[in-house]
TORPA-4810 file (N, C-alpha, C, O; in nm, 3 decimals):
<nodes>
NODE_1_1.533_-1.337_0.557_1.488_-1.219_0.630_1.381_-1.148_0.548_1.399_-1.123_0.428_Q
NODE_2_1.272_-1.116_0.612_1.162_-1.047_0.545_1.204_-0.905_0.509_1.265_-0.834_0.589_V
NODE_3_1.169_-0.866_0.387_1.211_-0.735_0.339_1.104_-0.679_0.246_1.051_-0.750_0.161_H
NODE_4_1.072_-0.552_0.265_0.977_-0.482_0.178_1.043_-0.355_0.124_1.105_-0.279_0.198_F
NODE_5_1.028_-0.333_-0.006_1.082_-0.212_-0.067_0.969_-0.144_-0.144_0.924_-0.193_-0.248_V
NODE_6_0.925_-0.031_-0.092_0.816_0.045_-0.153_0.872_0.154_-0.244_0.979_0.210_-0.217_E
NODE_7_0.799_0.184_-0.350_0.842_0.289_-0.442_0.721_0.346_-0.515_0.611_0.291_-0.507_S
NODE_8_0.741_0.456_-0.585_0.637_0.513_-0.668_0.570_0.637_-0.614_0.486_0.698_-0.681_G
NODE_9_0.604_0.676_-0.494_0.543_0.795_-0.437_0.595_0.922_-0.502_0.682_0.919_-0.588_G
NODE_10_0.539_1.034_-0.460_0.583_1.162_-0.512_0.491_1.275_-0.471_0.401_1.257_-0.388_G
NODE_11_0.515_1.390_-0.529_0.434_1.510_-0.505_0.337_1.525_-0.622_0.379_1.537_-0.737_L
NODE_12_0.210_1.524_-0.592_0.110_1.537_-0.697_0.005_1.639_-0.656_-0.015_1.667_-0.538_V
NODE_13_-0.061_1.694_-0.755_-0.168_1.788_-0.729_-0.297_1.713_-0.695_-0.313_1.597_-0.734_Q
NODE_14_-0.386_1.777_-0.624_-0.517_1.713_-0.598_-0.582_1.669_-0.729_-0.581_1.740_-0.829_P
NODE_15_-0.638_1.549_-0.725_-0.698_1.492_-0.844_-0.604_1.407_-0.925_-0.647_1.338_-1.018_G
NODE_16_-0.478_1.409_-0.892_-0.379_1.333_-0.965_-0.378_1.185_-0.928_-0.457_1.139_-0.846_G
NODE_17_-0.286_1.113_-0.992_-0.276_0.968_-0.971_-0.131_0.926_-0.951_-0.038_0.992_-0.997_S
NODE_18_-0.116_0.815_-0.883_0.014_0.752_-0.866_-0.005_0.601_-0.864_-0.113_0.552_-0.833_L
NODE_19_0.101_0.529_-0.896_0.100_0.384_-0.882_0.217_0.345_-0.794_0.333_0.362_-0.830_R
NODE_20_0.184_0.292_-0.678_0.285_0.250_-0.583_0.317_0.102_-0.605_0.231_0.023_-0.644_L
NODE_21_0.442_0.067_-0.580_0.486_-0.072_-0.590_0.555_-0.114_-0.462_0.616_-0.033_-0.392_S
NODE_22_0.543_-0.241_-0.431_0.610_-0.296_-0.314_0.671_-0.431_-0.353_0.599_-0.525_-0.388_C
NODE_23_0.801_-0.438_-0.348_0.871_-0.563_-0.375_0.898_-0.634_-0.243_0.958_-0.578_-0.152_A
NODE_24_0.851_-0.758_-0.235_0.863_-0.835_-0.111_0.962_-0.948_-0.128_0.977_-1.003_-0.237_A
NODE_25_1.030_-0.983_-0.021_1.124_-1.095_-0.024_1.138_-1.154_0.115_1.100_-1.091_0.215_S
NODE_26_1.192_-1.275_0.122_1.218_-1.337_0.250_1.107_-1.424_0.304_1.118_-1.476_0.415_G
NODE_27_1.001_-1.442_0.229_0.892_-1.530_0.268_0.822_-1.579_0.141_0.845_-1.527_0.032_F
NODE_28_0.736_-1.678_0.157_0.666_-1.734_0.043_0.550_-1.643_0.005_0.440_-1.653_0.060_T
NODE_29_0.577_-1.555_-0.088_0.484_-1.448_-0.124_0.346_-1.502_-0.160_0.244_-1.446_-0.119_F
NODE_30_0.341_-1.610_-0.235_0.214_-1.662_-0.284_0.126_-1.718_-0.172_0.007_-1.742_-0.193_S
NODE_31_0.182_-1.739_-0.055_0.107_-1.795_0.057_0.046_-1.689_0.149_-0.024_-1.722_0.244_S
NODE_32_0.072_-1.565_0.120_0.028_-1.457_0.208_-0.061_-1.358_0.136_-0.034_-1.320_0.021_Y
NODE_33_-0.166_-1.316_0.204_-0.235_-1.196_0.162_-0.139_-1.078_0.180_-0.042_-1.086_0.254_A
NODE_34_-0.168_-0.970_0.111_-0.082_-0.852_0.121_-0.167_-0.729_0.144_-0.284_-0.723_0.103_M
NODE_35_-0.109_-0.631_0.209_-0.183_-0.508_0.240_-0.096_-0.386_0.226_0.027_-0.392_0.234_S
NODE_36_-0.162_-0.275_0.204_-0.098_-0.144_0.208_-0.148_-0.068_0.329_-0.267_-0.072_0.362_W
NODE_37_-0.056_0.000_0.393_-0.086_0.085_0.507_-0.034_0.225_0.477_0.049_0.244_0.388_Y
NODE_38_-0.085_0.320_0.551_-0.028_0.455_0.542_-0.025_0.519_0.680_-0.104_0.487_0.768_R
NODE_39_0.070_0.610_0.694_0.082_0.682_0.821_0.115_0.826_0.793_0.216_0.859_0.731_Q
NODE_40_0.027_0.912_0.838_0.048_1.056_0.825_0.115_1.107_0.952_0.102_1.045_1.058_A
NODE_41_0.185_1.219_0.944_0.252_1.273_1.063_0.154_1.295_1.178_0.049_1.356_1.161_P
NODE_42_0.191_1.243_1.294_0.108_1.262_1.412_-0.013_1.171_1.420_-0.094_1.183_1.512_G
NODE_43_-0.025_1.079_1.324_-0.140_0.989_1.323_-0.094_0.844_1.330_0.022_0.814_1.300_K
NODE_44_-0.184_0.756_1.369_-0.152_0.615_1.373_-0.152_0.555_1.232_-0.215_0.608_1.140_E
NODE_45_-0.082_0.446_1.219_-0.080_0.375_1.092_-0.219_0.323_1.060_-0.288_0.271_1.147_R
NODE_46_-0.259_0.337_0.935_-0.394_0.301_0.890_-0.385_0.196_0.780_-0.307_0.210_0.686_E
NODE_47_-0.465_0.092_0.792_-0.476_-0.008_0.687_-0.566_0.048_0.577_-0.680_0.086_0.604_L
NODE_48_-0.516_0.055_0.455_-0.596_0.115_0.348_-0.645_0.014_0.245_-0.753_0.033_0.188_V
NODE_49_-0.571_-0.093_0.220_-0.614_-0.188_0.120_-0.550_-0.324_0.144_-0.435_-0.333_0.188_A
NODE_50_-0.625_-0.429_0.115_-0.575_-0.566_0.131_-0.616_-0.650_0.012_-0.718_-0.625_-0.053_S
NODE_51_-0.534_-0.751_-0.017_-0.565_-0.842_-0.127_-0.531_-0.984_-0.083_-0.430_-1.007_-0.017_I
NODE_52_-0.615_-1.079_-0.120_-0.596_-1.218_-0.080_-0.481_-1.281_-0.157_-0.423_-1.220_-0.246_S
NODE_53_-0.450_-1.405_-0.121_-0.333_-1.471_-0.179_-0.340_-1.480_-0.331_-0.239_-1.462_-0.398_T
NODE_54_-0.457_-1.508_-0.385_-0.470_-1.523_-0.530_-0.527_-1.398_-0.596_-0.551_-1.397_-0.717_R
NODE_55_-0.549_-1.295_-0.517_-0.599_-1.171_-0.574_-0.747_-1.167_-0.599_-0.797_-1.073_-0.661_G
NODE_56_-0.820_-1.267_-0.551_-0.964_-1.273_-0.577_-1.041_-1.180_-0.485_-1.141_-1.121_-0.525_V
NODE_57_-0.994_-1.167_-0.364_-1.066_-1.087_-0.264_-0.984_-0.964_-0.229_-0.863_-0.972_-0.206_R
NODE_58_-1.051_-0.852_-0.224_-0.986_-0.727_-0.183_-1.073_-0.655_-0.081_-1.193_-0.679_-0.071_T
NODE_59_-1.011_-0.567_-0.007_-1.083_-0.488_0.092_-1.017_-0.351_0.102_-0.895_-0.339_0.092_N
NODE_60_-1.100_-0.249_0.122_-1.049_-0.112_0.125_-1.107_-0.037_0.243_-1.221_-0.060_0.285_Y
NODE_61_-1.029_0.054_0.296_-1.080_0.147_0.396_-1.186_0.235_0.330_-1.176_0.267_0.211_A
NODE_62_-1.285_0.273_0.406_-1.393_0.356_0.351_-1.340_0.484_0.287_-1.396_0.532_0.188_D
NODE_63_-1.234_0.538_0.343_-1.181_0.665_0.296_-1.118_0.658_0.157_-1.096_0.760_0.093_S
NODE_64_-1.090_0.535_0.110_-1.023_0.522_-0.020_-1.103_0.442_-0.121_-1.061_0.429_-0.236_V
NODE_65_-1.217_0.388_-0.081_-1.299_0.307_-0.172_-1.335_0.386_-0.297_-1.376_0.502_-0.291_K
NODE_66_-1.318_0.320_-0.410_-1.350_0.383_-0.537_-1.236_0.463_-0.596_-1.242_0.504_-0.712_G
NODE_67_-1.132_0.486_-0.516_-1.018_0.564_-0.565_-0.889_0.483_-0.568_-0.801_0.508_-0.651_R
NODE_68_-0.876_0.387_-0.478_-0.756_0.305_-0.468_-0.787_0.164_-0.520_-0.896_0.112_-0.501_F
NODE_69_-0.687_0.105_-0.586_-0.700_-0.033_-0.633_-0.571_-0.109_-0.602_-0.462_-0.068_-0.642_T
NODE_70_-0.586_-0.218_-0.530_-0.471_-0.301_-0.495_-0.465_-0.420_-0.591_-0.569_-0.475_-0.629_I
NODE_71_-0.344_-0.458_-0.629_-0.325_-0.573_-0.716_-0.191_-0.638_-0.683_-0.109_-0.582_-0.611_S
NODE_72_-0.171_-0.757_-0.737_-0.045_-0.828_-0.712_-0.010_-0.910_-0.834_-0.095_-0.942_-0.917_R
NODE_73_0.118_-0.944_-0.845_0.161_-1.030_-0.954_0.239_-1.147_-0.897_0.252_-1.161_-0.776_D
NODE_74_0.292_-1.230_-0.983_0.365_-1.349_-0.940_0.513_-1.320_-0.916_0.589_-1.410_-0.882_N
NODE_75_0.552_-1.195_-0.934_0.693_-1.158_-0.918_0.719_-1.096_-0.781_0.811_-1.017_-0.763_A
NODE_76_0.634_-1.135_-0.684_0.652_-1.090_-0.546_0.636_-0.939_-0.534_0.707_-0.874_-0.457_K
NODE_77_0.544_-0.883_-0.611_0.520_-0.740_-0.607_0.371_-0.713_-0.587_0.286_-0.778_-0.648_T
NODE_78_0.342_-0.619_-0.502_0.204_-0.575_-0.481_0.197_-0.427_-0.519_0.290_-0.350_-0.492_V
NODE_79_0.087_-0.389_-0.579_0.072_-0.254_-0.631_-0.046_-0.184_-0.564_-0.138_-0.248_-0.513_Y
NODE_80_-0.041_-0.053_-0.567_-0.154_0.027_-0.522_-0.172_0.142_-0.622_-0.092_0.236_-0.625_L
NODE_81_-0.276_0.134_-0.700_-0.311_0.243_-0.792_-0.398_0.340_-0.715_-0.503_0.303_-0.663_Q
NODE_82_-0.354_0.464_-0.708_-0.429_0.563_-0.632_-0.469_0.677_-0.725_-0.383_0.743_-0.785_I
NODE_83_-0.597_0.699_-0.737_-0.653_0.801_-0.826_-0.728_0.906_-0.744_-0.756_0.888_-0.626_N
NODE_84_-0.759_1.015_-0.812_-0.837_1.123_-0.748_-0.779_1.159_-0.612_-0.851_1.167_-0.513_S
NODE_85_-0.650_1.180_-0.610_-0.582_1.205_-0.483_-0.634_1.331_-0.415_-0.668_1.430_-0.480_L
NODE_86_-0.639_1.323_-0.284_-0.682_1.434_-0.200_-0.570_1.472_-0.105_-0.484_1.389_-0.075_K
NODE_87_-0.569_1.594_-0.056_-0.464_1.633_0.040_-0.459_1.540_0.161_-0.351_1.517_0.216_P
NODE_88_-0.573_1.487_0.203_-0.573_1.398_0.319_-0.513_1.261_0.290_-0.499_1.180_0.381_E
NODE_89_-0.478_1.234_0.166_-0.407_1.111_0.133_-0.257_1.125_0.157_-0.184_1.027_0.146_D
NODE_90_-0.212_1.243_0.188_-0.071_1.266_0.216_-0.026_1.181_0.334_-0.081_1.190_0.444_T
NODE_91_0.075_1.097_0.309_0.123_1.004_0.412_0.241_0.926_0.355_0.272_0.933_0.236_A
NODE_92_0.305_0.851_0.443_0.403_0.752_0.399_0.330_0.619_0.386_0.262_0.574_0.479_T
NODE_93_0.346_0.557_0.271_0.275_0.433_0.241_0.370_0.314_0.254_0.482_0.316_0.203_Y
NODE_94_0.323_0.211_0.325_0.400_0.090_0.349_0.318_-0.031_0.308_0.195_-0.026_0.303_H
NODE_95_0.387_-0.141_0.280_0.317_-0.266_0.259_0.364_-0.368_0.362_0.470_-0.354_0.424_C
NODE_96_0.284_-0.470_0.379_0.320_-0.582_0.465_0.234_-0.700_0.424_0.135_-0.683_0.353_N
NODE_97_0.271_-0.817_0.466_0.189_-0.935_0.442_0.073_-0.935_0.541_0.075_-0.865_0.643_A
NODE_98_-0.029_-1.015_0.509_-0.146_-1.024_0.595_-0.263_-0.949_0.538_-0.246_-0.859_0.456_G
NODE_99_-0.386_-0.986_0.584_-0.507_-0.925_0.528_-0.566_-0.818_0.618_-0.607_-0.713_0.570_Y
NODE_100_-0.573_-0.843_0.747_-0.633_-0.747_0.839_-0.534_-0.692_0.941_-0.562_-0.594_1.010_S
NODE_101_-0.420_-0.756_0.950_-0.315_-0.705_1.037_-0.181_-0.753_0.981_-0.174_-0.855_0.913_Q
NODE_102_-0.075_-0.680_1.011_0.055_-0.717_0.953_0.104_-0.852_1.003_0.093_-0.884_1.122_P
NODE_103_0.158_-0.931_0.910_0.210_-1.062_0.945_0.350_-1.056_1.004_0.391_-1.143_1.080_S
NODE_104_0.421_-0.950_0.967_0.561_-0.941_1.008_0.588_-0.810_1.081_0.524_-0.708_1.057_F
NODE_105_0.685_-0.817_1.170_0.725_-0.697_1.243_0.816_-0.608_1.158_0.833_-0.490_1.188_D
NODE_106_0.872_-0.664_1.054_0.963_-0.590_0.969_0.885_-0.500_0.874_0.787_-0.542_0.813_S
NODE_107_0.930_-0.376_0.862_0.869_-0.278_0.772_0.975_-0.215_0.683_1.090_-0.199_0.724_W
NODE_108_0.936_-0.180_0.564_1.026_-0.108_0.476_1.028_0.040_0.510_0.963_0.084_0.604_G
NODE_109_1.102_0.116_0.432_1.111_0.260_0.455_0.986_0.334_0.410_0.961_0.448_0.450_Q
NODE_110_0.909_0.268_0.326_0.788_0.332_0.278_0.814_0.425_0.161_0.929_0.451_0.125_G
NODE_111_0.707_0.473_0.103_0.717_0.570_-0.005_0.624_0.687_0.026_0.507_0.667_0.060_T
NODE_112_0.676_0.807_0.014_0.603_0.926_0.055_0.511_0.974_-0.057_0.553_0.991_-0.172_Q
NODE_113_0.387_0.995_-0.021_0.290_1.055_-0.112_0.248_1.188_-0.054_0.199_1.196_0.059_V
NODE_114_0.268_1.293_-0.131_0.229_1.426_-0.088_0.135_1.485_-0.191_0.168_1.495_-0.309_T
NODE_115_0.018_1.524_-0.146_-0.083_1.581_-0.235_-0.100_1.727_-0.200_-0.148_1.761_-0.091_V
NODE_116_-0.061_1.812_-0.291_-0.065_1.956_-0.264_-0.068_2.032_-0.395_-0.010_1.990_-0.495_S
NODE_117_-0.136_2.143_-0.393_-0.139_2.229_-0.511_-0.031_2.337_-0.500_-0.017_2.420_-0.590_S
</nodes>
């Protein structure tokens, strides 16, 4: 069964940083691109960053380019380093397999990022 467990969120001041982690299980991790999504209250889920199977290719939403960095390791974990946080980055962050759209219908609980002074 596909399973995602996100962690690392929190309350930070504008300009701060966080490192999010997503532990994946239930599928062959090395065969899938991975992505991070976020959803703010009252808004649709947004794809923010993607990474290819070997980590060579990445893609970012325009709103996060230069501030977010996605990475992955061989331990079935994908990371999202988020710097220079802005209040508009406040959202619940989720991961899923796939590069431009989610590969699985299963979603984790996500990790909440709140940016506020």
